[in-house]
N, CA, C and O atoms as a Maestro MAE file, in Angstrom:
{
 s_m_m2io_version
 :::
 2.0.0
}

f_m_ct {
 s_m_title
 :::
 protein
 m_atom[304] {
  # First column is atom index #
  i_m_mmod_type
  r_m_x_coord
  r_m_y_coord
  r_m_z_coord
  i_m_residue_number
  s_m_chain_name
  s_m_pdb_residue_name
  s_m_pdb_atom_name
  i_m_atomic_number
  :::
  1 25 -28.259 -0.581 -13.629 1 A "MET " " N  " 7
  2 3 -28.458 0.040 -12.326 1 A "MET " " CA " 6
  3 2 -27.992 1.497 -12.364 1 A "MET " " C  " 6
  4 15 -27.096 1.879 -13.117 1 A "MET " " O  " 8
  5 25 -28.632 2.270 -11.534 2 A "TYR " " N  " 7
  6 3 -28.298 3.688 -11.398 2 A "TYR " " CA " 6
  7 2 -27.866 3.957 -9.962 2 A "TYR " " C  " 6
  8 15 -28.399 3.371 -9.019 2 A "TYR " " O  " 8
  9 25 -26.909 4.837 -9.813 3 A "THR " " N  " 7
  10 3 -26.346 5.138 -8.507 3 A "THR " " CA " 6
  11 2 -26.517 6.615 -8.184 3 A "THR " " C  " 6
  12 15 -26.392 7.480 -9.051 3 A "THR " " O  " 8
  13 25 -26.804 6.877 -6.923 4 A "VAL " " N  " 7
  14 3 -26.857 8.241 -6.413 4 A "VAL " " CA " 6
  15 2 -25.776 8.349 -5.331 4 A "VAL " " C  " 6
  16 15 -25.725 7.527 -4.416 4 A "VAL " " O  " 8
  17 25 -24.931 9.344 -5.438 5 A "TYR " " N  " 7
  18 3 -23.825 9.482 -4.499 5 A "TYR " " CA " 6
  19 2 -23.766 10.903 -3.980 5 A "TYR " " C  " 6
  20 15 -23.764 11.859 -4.756 5 A "TYR " " O  " 8
  21 25 -23.719 11.037 -2.678 6 A "LYS " " N  " 7
  22 3 -23.591 12.344 -2.043 6 A "LYS " " CA " 6
  23 2 -22.138 12.522 -1.636 6 A "LYS " " C  " 6
  24 15 -21.575 11.688 -0.927 6 A "LYS " " O  " 8
  25 25 -21.540 13.603 -2.083 7 A "LEU " " N  " 7
  26 3 -20.120 13.809 -1.865 7 A "LEU " " CA " 6
  27 2 -19.859 14.927 -0.880 7 A "LEU " " C  " 6
  28 15 -20.600 15.907 -0.803 7 A "LEU " " O  " 8
  29 25 -18.780 14.752 -0.127 8 A "GLN " " N  " 7
  30 3 -18.332 15.781 0.796 8 A "GLN " " CA " 6
  31 2 -16.914 16.180 0.425 8 A "GLN " " C  " 6
  32 15 -16.166 15.400 -0.164 8 A "GLN " " O  " 8
  33 25 -16.558 17.406 0.778 9 A "ASN " " N  " 7
  34 3 -15.209 17.885 0.565 9 A "ASN " " CA " 6
  35 2 -14.328 17.358 1.691 9 A "ASN " " C  " 6
  36 15 -14.720 17.423 2.856 9 A "ASN " " O  " 8
  37 25 -13.168 16.848 1.374 10 A "LYS " " N  " 7
  38 3 -12.284 16.272 2.397 10 A "LYS " " CA " 6
  39 2 -11.804 17.313 3.400 10 A "LYS " " C  " 6
  40 15 -11.542 16.982 4.556 10 A "LYS " " O  " 8
  41 25 -11.688 18.555 2.974 11 A "ASP " " N  " 7
  42 3 -11.137 19.596 3.850 11 A "ASP " " CA " 6
  43 2 -12.109 20.032 4.936 11 A "ASP " " C  " 6
  44 15 -11.731 20.133 6.103 11 A "ASP " " O  " 8
  45 25 -13.355 20.290 4.564 12 A "ASN " " N  " 7
  46 3 -14.275 20.834 5.558 12 A "ASN " " CA " 6
  47 2 -15.487 19.939 5.831 12 A "ASN " " C  " 6
  48 15 -16.339 20.283 6.649 12 A "ASN " " O  " 8
  49 25 -15.565 18.809 5.159 13 A "GLU " " N  " 7
  50 3 -16.602 17.802 5.367 13 A "GLU " " CA " 6
  51 2 -18.030 18.319 5.134 13 A "GLU " " C  " 6
  52 15 -18.993 17.713 5.604 13 A "GLU " " O  " 8
  53 25 -18.163 19.423 4.419 14 A "GLU " " N  " 7
  54 3 -19.493 19.893 4.055 14 A "GLU " " CA " 6
  55 2 -19.996 19.114 2.854 14 A "GLU " " C  " 6
  56 15 -19.215 18.708 1.993 14 A "GLU " " O  " 8
  57 25 -21.302 18.911 2.803 15 A "ASP " " N  " 7
  58 3 -21.894 18.314 1.616 15 A "ASP " " CA " 6
  59 2 -21.712 19.289 0.459 15 A "ASP " " C  " 6
  60 15 -22.050 20.467 0.577 15 A "ASP " " O  " 8
  61 25 -21.187 18.808 -0.644 16 A "ARG " " N  " 7
  62 3 -20.868 19.699 -1.750 16 A "ARG " " CA " 6
  63 2 -21.571 19.334 -3.053 16 A "ARG " " C  " 6
  64 15 -21.803 20.207 -3.889 16 A "ARG " " O  " 8
  65 25 -21.907 18.082 -3.238 17 A "LEU " " N  " 7
  66 3 -22.342 17.663 -4.568 17 A "LEU " " CA " 6
  67 2 -23.085 16.344 -4.465 17 A "LEU " " C  " 6
  68 15 -22.726 15.475 -3.670 17 A "LEU " " O  " 8
  69 25 -24.114 16.203 -5.268 18 A "ILE " " N  " 7
  70 3 -24.763 14.909 -5.446 18 A "ILE " " CA " 6
  71 2 -24.654 14.573 -6.918 18 A "ILE " " C  " 6
  72 15 -25.042 15.367 -7.775 18 A "ILE " " O  " 8
  73 25 -24.127 13.397 -7.210 19 A "ILE " " N  " 7
  74 3 -24.077 12.953 -8.598 19 A "ILE " " CA " 6
  75 2 -24.906 11.684 -8.734 19 A "ILE " " C  " 6
  76 15 -25.006 10.884 -7.803 19 A "ILE " " O  " 8
  77 25 -25.491 11.518 -9.897 20 A "TYR " " N  " 7
  78 3 -26.265 10.316 -10.147 20 A "TYR " " CA " 6
  79 2 -26.191 9.979 -11.626 20 A "TYR " " C  " 6
  80 15 -25.864 10.830 -12.453 20 A "TYR " " O  " 8
  81 25 -26.491 8.753 -11.944 21 A "GLY " " N  " 7
  82 3 -26.454 8.277 -13.322 21 A "GLY " " CA " 6
  83 2 -26.213 6.780 -13.321 21 A "GLY " " C  " 6
  84 15 -26.319 6.123 -12.285 21 A "GLY " " O  " 8
  85 25 -25.887 6.245 -14.488 22 A "LYS " " N  " 7
  86 3 -25.589 4.814 -14.567 22 A "LYS " " CA " 6
  87 2 -24.414 4.510 -13.655 22 A "LYS " " C  " 6
  88 15 -23.450 5.272 -13.585 22 A "LYS " " O  " 8
  89 25 -24.505 3.400 -12.965 23 A "SER " " N  " 7
  90 3 -23.525 3.068 -11.931 23 A "SER " " CA " 6
  91 2 -22.085 3.141 -12.419 23 A "SER " " C  " 6
  92 15 -21.223 3.680 -11.725 23 A "SER " " O  " 8
  93 25 -21.815 2.602 -13.609 24 A "GLU " " N  " 7
  94 3 -20.430 2.589 -14.091 24 A "GLU " " CA " 6
  95 2 -19.920 4.004 -14.373 24 A "GLU " " C  " 6
  96 15 -18.740 4.288 -14.166 24 A "GLU " " O  " 8
  97 25 -20.792 4.886 -14.839 25 A "HIS " " N  " 7
  98 3 -20.382 6.267 -15.110 25 A "HIS " " CA " 6
  99 2 -20.121 7.020 -13.809 25 A "HIS " " C  " 6
  100 15 -19.177 7.805 -13.712 25 A "HIS " " O  " 8
  101 25 -20.961 6.772 -12.817 26 A "VAL " " N  " 7
  102 3 -20.777 7.424 -11.522 26 A "VAL " " CA " 6
  103 2 -19.468 6.957 -10.879 26 A "VAL " " C  " 6
  104 15 -18.724 7.768 -10.327 26 A "VAL " " O  " 8
  105 25 -19.189 5.664 -10.950 27 A "GLU " " N  " 7
  106 3 -17.953 5.148 -10.366 27 A "GLU " " CA " 6
  107 2 -16.715 5.760 -11.020 27 A "GLU " " C  " 6
  108 15 -15.738 6.071 -10.339 27 A "GLU " " O  " 8
  109 25 -16.760 5.932 -12.350 28 A "GLU " " N  " 7
  110 3 -15.639 6.566 -13.050 28 A "GLU " " CA " 6
  111 2 -15.457 8.002 -12.570 28 A "GLU " " C  " 6
  112 15 -14.333 8.441 -12.325 28 A "GLU " " O  " 8
  113 25 -16.565 8.733 -12.437 29 A "LYS " " N  " 7
  114 3 -16.488 10.125 -12.020 29 A "LYS " " CA " 6
  115 2 -16.025 10.246 -10.571 29 A "LYS " " C  " 6
  116 15 -15.297 11.177 -10.226 29 A "LYS " " O  " 8
  117 25 -16.447 9.308 -9.725 30 A "LEU " " N  " 7
  118 3 -16.008 9.329 -8.319 30 A "LEU " " CA " 6
  119 2 -14.495 9.222 -8.221 30 A "LEU " " C  " 6
  120 15 -13.869 9.909 -7.414 30 A "LEU " " O  " 8
  121 25 -13.912 8.367 -9.037 31 A "LYS " " N  " 7
  122 3 -12.454 8.214 -9.030 31 A "LYS " " CA " 6
  123 2 -11.786 9.533 -9.393 31 A "LYS " " C  " 6
  124 15 -10.822 9.943 -8.746 31 A "LYS " " O  " 8
  125 25 -12.291 10.195 -10.422 32 A "LEU " " N  " 7
  126 3 -11.720 11.474 -10.837 32 A "LEU " " CA " 6
  127 2 -11.881 12.535 -9.760 32 A "LEU " " C  " 6
  128 15 -10.934 13.257 -9.451 32 A "LEU " " O  " 8
  129 25 -13.064 12.632 -9.193 33 A "LEU " " N  " 7
  130 3 -13.322 13.658 -8.184 33 A "LEU " " CA " 6
  131 2 -12.443 13.469 -6.953 33 A "LEU " " C  " 6
  132 15 -11.937 14.443 -6.395 33 A "LEU " " O  " 8
  133 25 -12.262 12.229 -6.530 34 A "SER " " N  " 7
  134 3 -11.482 12.005 -5.320 34 A "SER " " CA " 6
  135 2 -10.004 12.291 -5.554 34 A "SER " " C  " 6
  136 15 -9.306 12.734 -4.642 34 A "SER " " O  " 8
  137 25 -9.530 12.045 -6.749 35 A "ILE " " N  " 7
  138 3 -8.119 12.285 -7.048 35 A "ILE " " CA " 6
  139 2 -7.860 13.766 -7.320 35 A "ILE " " C  " 6
  140 15 -6.909 14.343 -6.793 35 A "ILE " " O  " 8
  141 25 -8.707 14.375 -8.142 36 A "VAL " " N  " 7
  142 3 -8.436 15.721 -8.620 36 A "VAL " " CA " 6
  143 2 -8.992 16.800 -7.687 36 A "VAL " " C  " 6
  144 15 -8.347 17.826 -7.472 36 A "VAL " " O  " 8
  145 25 -10.178 16.572 -7.137 37 A "GLU " " N  " 7
  146 3 -10.856 17.652 -6.431 37 A "GLU " " CA " 6
  147 2 -11.037 17.414 -4.937 37 A "GLU " " C  " 6
  148 15 -11.608 18.259 -4.248 37 A "GLU " " O  " 8
  149 25 -10.567 16.290 -4.425 38 A "GLY " " N  " 7
  150 3 -10.591 16.075 -2.991 38 A "GLY " " CA " 6
  151 2 -11.955 15.788 -2.389 38 A "GLY " " C  " 6
  152 15 -12.238 16.227 -1.274 38 A "GLY " " O  " 8
  153 25 -12.800 15.065 -3.096 39 A "TYR " " N  " 7
  154 3 -14.099 14.679 -2.566 39 A "TYR " " CA " 6
  155 2 -14.077 13.230 -2.092 39 A "TYR " " C  " 6
  156 15 -13.242 12.437 -2.527 39 A "TYR " " O  " 8
  157 25 -14.990 12.898 -1.209 40 A "TYR " " N  " 7
  158 3 -15.214 11.494 -0.898 40 A "TYR " " CA " 6
  159 2 -16.706 11.255 -0.764 40 A "TYR " " C  " 6
  160 15 -17.471 12.175 -0.474 40 A "TYR " " O  " 8
  161 25 -17.106 10.029 -0.974 41 A "GLY " " N  " 7
  162 3 -18.516 9.709 -0.959 41 A "GLY " " CA " 6
  163 2 -19.064 9.553 0.436 41 A "GLY " " C  " 6
  164 15 -18.412 8.993 1.318 41 A "GLY " " O  " 8
  165 25 -20.271 10.055 0.628 42 A "ALA " " N  " 7
  166 3 -20.920 9.979 1.929 42 A "ALA " " CA " 6
  167 2 -22.056 8.970 1.938 42 A "ALA " " C  " 6
  168 15 -22.819 8.900 2.902 42 A "ALA " " O  " 8
  169 25 -22.172 8.196 0.883 43 A "GLY " " N  " 7
  170 3 -23.228 7.194 0.818 43 A "GLY " " CA " 6
  171 2 -23.841 7.154 -0.560 43 A "GLY " " C  " 6
  172 15 -23.780 8.135 -1.302 43 A "GLY " " O  " 8
  173 25 -24.422 6.043 -0.901 44 A "TYR " " N  " 7
  174 3 -25.030 5.965 -2.223 44 A "TYR " " CA " 6
  175 2 -26.265 5.091 -2.181 44 A "TYR " " C  " 6
  176 15 -26.497 4.338 -1.235 44 A "TYR " " O  " 8
  177 25 -27.047 5.215 -3.233 45 A "ASP " " N  " 7
  178 3 -28.267 4.440 -3.362 45 A "ASP " " CA " 6
  179 2 -28.318 3.936 -4.793 45 A "ASP " " C  " 6
  180 15 -27.993 4.682 -5.717 45 A "ASP " " O  " 8
  181 25 -28.715 2.694 -4.996 46 A "THR " " N  " 7
  182 3 -28.852 2.198 -6.356 46 A "THR " " CA " 6
  183 2 -30.326 2.002 -6.680 46 A "THR " " C  " 6
  184 15 -31.109 1.538 -5.851 46 A "THR " " O  " 8
  185 25 -30.677 2.360 -7.879 47 A "SER " " N  " 7
  186 3 -32.054 2.283 -8.338 47 A "SER " " CA " 6
  187 2 -32.099 1.559 -9.673 47 A "SER " " C  " 6
  188 15 -31.074 1.371 -10.329 47 A "SER " " O  " 8
  189 25 -33.291 1.157 -10.062 48 A "THR " " N  " 7
  190 3 -33.438 0.438 -11.321 48 A "THR " " CA " 6
  191 2 -33.817 1.367 -12.464 48 A "THR " " C  " 6
  192 15 -33.815 0.945 -13.620 48 A "THR " " O  " 8
  193 25 -34.140 2.620 -12.170 49 A "SER " " N  " 7
  194 3 -34.481 3.547 -13.244 49 A "SER " " CA " 6
  195 2 -33.880 4.910 -12.979 49 A "SER " " C  " 6
  196 15 -33.586 5.267 -11.838 49 A "SER " " O  " 8
  197 25 -33.700 5.663 -14.046 50 A "LEU " " N  " 7
  198 3 -33.138 6.999 -13.929 50 A "LEU " " CA " 6
  199 2 -34.068 7.921 -13.146 50 A "LEU " " C  " 6
  200 15 -33.608 8.766 -12.378 50 A "LEU " " O  " 8
  201 25 -35.359 7.760 -13.338 51 A "SER " " N  " 7
  202 3 -36.299 8.627 -12.611 51 A "SER " " CA " 6
  203 2 -36.248 8.368 -11.109 51 A "SER " " C  " 6
  204 15 -36.341 9.305 -10.316 51 A "SER " " O  " 8
  205 25 -36.099 7.094 -10.711 52 A "GLU " " N  " 7
  206 3 -35.948 6.775 -9.285 52 A "GLU " " CA " 6
  207 2 -34.666 7.394 -8.729 52 A "GLU " " C  " 6
  208 15 -34.660 7.940 -7.626 52 A "GLU " " O  " 8
  209 25 -33.591 7.306 -9.496 53 A "ALA " " N  " 7
  210 3 -32.312 7.874 -9.067 53 A "ALA " " CA " 6
  211 2 -32.427 9.388 -8.936 53 A "ALA " " C  " 6
  212 15 -31.905 9.979 -7.990 53 A "ALA " " O  " 8
  213 25 -33.103 10.002 -9.878 54 A "SER " " N  " 7
  214 3 -33.303 11.449 -9.832 54 A "SER " " CA " 6
  215 2 -34.098 11.857 -8.599 54 A "SER " " C  " 6
  216 15 -33.753 12.824 -7.920 54 A "SER " " O  " 8
  217 25 -35.154 11.120 -8.315 55 A "ASP " " N  " 7
  218 3 -35.968 11.397 -7.124 55 A "ASP " " CA " 6
  219 2 -35.142 11.262 -5.847 55 A "ASP " " C  " 6
  220 15 -35.274 12.068 -4.926 55 A "ASP " " O  " 8
  221 25 -34.288 10.237 -5.797 56 A "LYS " " N  " 7
  222 3 -33.451 10.014 -4.622 56 A "LYS " " CA " 6
  223 2 -32.433 11.144 -4.463 56 A "LYS " " C  " 6
  224 15 -32.152 11.574 -3.344 56 A "LYS " " O  " 8
  225 25 -31.884 11.622 -5.573 57 A "ALA " " N  " 7
  226 3 -30.927 12.715 -5.521 57 A "ALA " " CA " 6
  227 2 -31.572 13.964 -4.931 57 A "ALA " " C  " 6
  228 15 -30.970 14.650 -4.105 57 A "ALA " " O  " 8
  229 25 -32.782 14.252 -5.354 58 A "VAL " " N  " 7
  230 3 -33.512 15.412 -4.834 58 A "VAL " " CA " 6
  231 2 -33.806 15.223 -3.347 58 A "VAL " " C  " 6
  232 15 -33.700 16.166 -2.563 58 A "VAL " " O  " 8
  233 25 -34.176 14.003 -2.967 59 A "GLU " " N  " 7
  234 3 -34.449 13.698 -1.561 59 A "GLU " " CA " 6
  235 2 -33.192 13.894 -0.706 59 A "GLU " " C  " 6
  236 15 -33.268 14.462 0.383 59 A "GLU " " O  " 8
  237 25 -32.047 13.430 -1.191 60 A "LEU " " N  " 7
  238 3 -30.787 13.578 -0.459 60 A "LEU " " CA " 6
  239 2 -30.385 15.042 -0.312 60 A "LEU " " C  " 6
  240 15 -29.805 15.436 0.700 60 A "LEU " " O  " 8
  241 25 -30.693 15.835 -1.316 61 A "ALA " " N  " 7
  242 3 -30.341 17.253 -1.262 61 A "ALA " " CA " 6
  243 2 -31.169 17.992 -0.224 61 A "ALA " " C  " 6
  244 15 -30.697 18.945 0.398 61 A "ALA " " O  " 8
  245 25 -32.396 17.551 -0.042 62 A "GLY " " N  " 7
  246 3 -33.259 18.202 0.934 62 A "GLY " " CA " 6
  247 2 -33.471 19.664 0.607 62 A "GLY " " C  " 6
  248 15 -33.694 20.027 -0.548 62 A "GLY " " O  " 8
  249 25 -33.401 20.502 1.630 63 A "GLU " " N  " 7
  250 3 -33.633 21.933 1.466 63 A "GLU " " CA " 6
  251 2 -32.345 22.704 1.150 63 A "GLU " " C  " 6
  252 15 -32.382 23.921 0.971 63 A "GLU " " O  " 8
  253 25 -31.222 22.008 1.083 64 A "SER " " N  " 7
  254 3 -29.952 22.693 0.877 64 A "SER " " CA " 6
  255 2 -29.795 23.153 -0.571 64 A "SER " " C  " 6
  256 15 -30.567 22.772 -1.451 64 A "SER " " O  " 8
  257 25 -28.793 23.967 -0.787 65 A "SER " " N  " 7
  258 3 -28.519 24.462 -2.140 65 A "SER " " CA " 6
  259 2 -27.430 23.630 -2.819 65 A "SER " " C  " 6
  260 15 -26.753 24.110 -3.728 65 A "SER " " O  " 8
  261 25 -27.268 22.407 -2.384 66 A "ILE " " N  " 7
  262 3 -26.259 21.507 -2.936 66 A "ILE " " CA " 6
  263 2 -26.540 21.246 -4.425 66 A "ILE " " C  " 6
  264 15 -27.696 21.131 -4.832 66 A "ILE " " O  " 8
  265 25 -25.494 21.156 -5.215 67 A "ASP " " N  " 7
  266 3 -25.640 20.885 -6.645 67 A "ASP " " CA " 6
  267 2 -25.981 19.417 -6.877 67 A "ASP " " C  " 6
  268 15 -25.441 18.529 -6.217 67 A "ASP " " O  " 8
  269 25 -26.878 19.178 -7.816 68 A "ILE " " N  " 7
  270 3 -27.219 17.819 -8.236 68 A "ILE " " CA " 6
  271 2 -26.844 17.700 -9.700 68 A "ILE " " C  " 6
  272 15 -27.293 18.490 -10.531 68 A "ILE " " O  " 8
  273 25 -26.017 16.708 -10.017 69 A "VAL " " N  " 7
  274 3 -25.476 16.591 -11.367 69 A "VAL " " CA " 6
  275 2 -25.718 15.191 -11.907 69 A "VAL " " C  " 6
  276 15 -25.421 14.192 -11.253 69 A "VAL " " O  " 8
  277 25 -26.265 15.142 -13.117 70 A "LEU " " N  " 7
  278 3 -26.403 13.876 -13.835 70 A "LEU " " CA " 6
  279 2 -25.087 13.578 -14.535 70 A "LEU " " C  " 6
  280 15 -24.577 14.412 -15.283 70 A "LEU " " O  " 8
  281 25 -24.538 12.401 -14.299 71 A "VAL " " N  " 7
  282 3 -23.285 11.986 -14.930 71 A "VAL " " CA " 6
  283 2 -23.636 11.025 -16.063 71 A "VAL " " C  " 6
  284 15 -24.306 10.013 -15.860 71 A "VAL " " O  " 8
  285 25 -23.163 11.371 -17.264 72 A "ASP " " N  " 7
  286 3 -23.326 10.435 -18.376 72 A "ASP " " CA " 6
  287 2 -21.946 9.959 -18.801 72 A "ASP " " C  " 6
  288 15 -20.959 10.249 -18.126 72 A "ASP " " O  " 8
  289 25 -21.864 9.245 -19.890 73 A "GLY " " N  " 7
  290 3 -20.584 8.681 -20.323 73 A "GLY " " CA " 6
  291 2 -19.546 9.724 -20.697 73 A "GLY " " C  " 6
  292 15 -18.358 9.414 -20.785 73 A "GLY " " O  " 8
  293 25 -19.985 10.966 -20.918 74 A "ASP " " N  " 7
  294 3 -19.067 12.029 -21.326 74 A "ASP " " CA " 6
  295 2 -18.585 12.869 -20.159 74 A "ASP " " C  " 6
  296 15 -17.921 13.885 -20.364 74 A "ASP " " O  " 8
  297 25 -18.907 12.462 -18.935 75 A "GLY " " N  " 7
  298 3 -18.494 13.214 -17.752 75 A "GLY " " CA " 6
  299 2 -19.574 14.170 -17.308 75 A "GLY " " C  " 6
  300 15 -20.725 14.077 -17.736 75 A "GLY " " O  " 8
  301 25 -19.191 15.087 -16.449 76 A "ILE " " N  " 7
  302 3 -20.164 16.045 -15.927 76 A "ILE " " CA " 6
  303 2 -20.298 17.205 -16.886 76 A "ILE " " C  " 6
  304 15 -21.071 18.129 -16.633 76 A "ILE " " O  " 8
  :::
 }
 m_bond[303] {
  # First column is bond index #
  i_m_from
  i_m_to
  i_m_order
  :::
  1 1 2 1
  2 2 3 1
  3 3 4 2
  4 3 5 1
  5 5 6 1
  6 6 7 1
  7 7 8 2
  8 7 9 1
  9 9 10 1
  10 10 11 1
  11 11 12 2
  12 11 13 1
  13 13 14 1
  14 14 15 1
  15 15 16 2
  16 15 17 1
  17 17 18 1
  18 18 19 1
  19 19 20 2
  20 19 21 1
  21 21 22 1
  22 22 23 1
  23 23 24 2
  24 23 25 1
  25 25 26 1
  26 26 27 1
  27 27 28 2
  28 27 29 1
  29 29 30 1
  30 30 31 1
  31 31 32 2
  32 31 33 1
  33 33 34 1
  34 34 35 1
  35 35 36 2
  36 35 37 1
  37 37 38 1
  38 38 39 1
  39 39 40 2
  40 39 41 1
  41 41 42 1
  42 42 43 1
  43 43 44 2
  44 43 45 1
  45 45 46 1
  46 46 47 1
  47 47 48 2
  48 47 49 1
  49 49 50 1
  50 50 51 1
  51 51 52 2
  52 51 53 1
  53 53 54 1
  54 54 55 1
  55 55 56 2
  56 55 57 1
  57 57 58 1
  58 58 59 1
  59 59 60 2
  60 59 61 1
  61 61 62 1
  62 62 63 1
  63 63 64 2
  64 63 65 1
  65 65 66 1
  66 66 67 1
  67 67 68 2
  68 67 69 1
  69 69 70 1
  70 70 71 1
  71 71 72 2
  72 71 73 1
  73 73 74 1
  74 74 75 1
  75 75 76 2
  76 75 77 1
  77 77 78 1
  78 78 79 1
  79 79 80 2
  80 79 81 1
  81 81 82 1
  82 82 83 1
  83 83 84 2
  84 83 85 1
  85 85 86 1
  86 86 87 1
  87 87 88 2
  88 87 89 1
  89 89 90 1
  90 90 91 1
  91 91 92 2
  92 91 93 1
  93 93 94 1
  94 94 95 1
  95 95 96 2
  96 95 97 1
  97 97 98 1
  98 98 99 1
  99 99 100 2
  100 99 101 1
  101 101 102 1
  102 102 103 1
  103 103 104 2
  104 103 105 1
  105 105 106 1
  106 106 107 1
  107 107 108 2
  108 107 109 1
  109 109 110 1
  110 110 111 1
  111 111 112 2
  112 111 113 1
  113 113 114 1
  114 114 115 1
  115 115 116 2
  116 115 117 1
  117 117 118 1
  118 118 119 1
  119 119 120 2
  120 119 121 1
  121 121 122 1
  122 122 123 1
  123 123 124 2
  124 123 125 1
  125 125 126 1
  126 126 127 1
  127 127 128 2
  128 127 129 1
  129 129 130 1
  130 130 131 1
  131 131 132 2
  132 131 133 1
  133 133 134 1
  134 134 135 1
  135 135 136 2
  136 135 137 1
  137 137 138 1
  138 138 139 1
  139 139 140 2
  140 139 141 1
  141 141 142 1
  142 142 143 1
  143 143 144 2
  144 143 145 1
  145 145 146 1
  146 146 147 1
  147 147 148 2
  148 147 149 1
  149 149 150 1
  150 150 151 1
  151 151 152 2
  152 151 153 1
  153 153 154 1
  154 154 155 1
  155 155 156 2
  156 155 157 1
  157 157 158 1
  158 158 159 1
  159 159 160 2
  160 159 161 1
  161 161 162 1
  162 162 163 1
  163 163 164 2
  164 163 165 1
  165 165 166 1
  166 166 167 1
  167 167 168 2
  168 167 169 1
  169 169 170 1
  170 170 171 1
  171 171 172 2
  172 171 173 1
  173 173 174 1
  174 174 175 1
  175 175 176 2
  176 175 177 1
  177 177 178 1
  178 178 179 1
  179 179 180 2
  180 179 181 1
  181 181 182 1
  182 182 183 1
  183 183 184 2
  184 183 185 1
  185 185 186 1
  186 186 187 1
  187 187 188 2
  188 187 189 1
  189 189 190 1
  190 190 191 1
  191 191 192 2
  192 191 193 1
  193 193 194 1
  194 194 195 1
  195 195 196 2
  196 195 197 1
  197 197 198 1
  198 198 199 1
  199 199 200 2
  200 199 201 1
  201 201 202 1
  202 202 203 1
  203 203 204 2
  204 203 205 1
  205 205 206 1
  206 206 207 1
  207 207 208 2
  208 207 209 1
  209 209 210 1
  210 210 211 1
  211 211 212 2
  212 211 213 1
  213 213 214 1
  214 214 215 1
  215 215 216 2
  216 215 217 1
  217 217 218 1
  218 218 219 1
  219 219 220 2
  220 219 221 1
  221 221 222 1
  222 222 223 1
  223 223 224 2
  224 223 225 1
  225 225 226 1
  226 226 227 1
  227 227 228 2
  228 227 229 1
  229 229 230 1
  230 230 231 1
  231 231 232 2
  232 231 233 1
  233 233 234 1
  234 234 235 1
  235 235 236 2
  236 235 237 1
  237 237 238 1
  238 238 239 1
  239 239 240 2
  240 239 241 1
  241 241 242 1
  242 242 243 1
  243 243 244 2
  244 243 245 1
  245 245 246 1
  246 246 247 1
  247 247 248 2
  248 247 249 1
  249 249 250 1
  250 250 251 1
  251 251 252 2
  252 251 253 1
  253 253 254 1
  254 254 255 1
  255 255 256 2
  256 255 257 1
  257 257 258 1
  258 258 259 1
  259 259 260 2
  260 259 261 1
  261 261 262 1
  262 262 263 1
  263 263 264 2
  264 263 265 1
  265 265 266 1
  266 266 267 1
  267 267 268 2
  268 267 269 1
  269 269 270 1
  270 270 271 1
  271 271 272 2
  272 271 273 1
  273 273 274 1
  274 274 275 1
  275 275 276 2
  276 275 277 1
  277 277 278 1
  278 278 279 1
  279 279 280 2
  280 279 281 1
  281 281 282 1
  282 282 283 1
  283 283 284 2
  284 283 285 1
  285 285 286 1
  286 286 287 1
  287 287 288 2
  288 287 289 1
  289 289 290 1
  290 290 291 1
  291 291 292 2
  292 291 293 1
  293 293 294 1
  294 294 295 1
  295 295 296 2
  296 295 297 1
  297 297 298 1
  298 298 299 1
  299 299 300 2
  300 299 301 1
  301 301 302 1
  302 302 303 1
  303 303 304 2
  :::
 }
}
């Protein structure tokens, strides 16, 4: 499974980042981001393929200039 997660900054609640990739890799990165950089998740979507996850990430970003990052086993 692949996960798409939209993150917000805890301080100002602005959308800051969308990460996607294999679910286990995304979950590991979410833990790091929330501890080190003060992010929290604003929702996620699971897909059966990387291309579906990529499409969903682009859809979540919409017209904004939010960063979209593929997370693999080596981090961002």
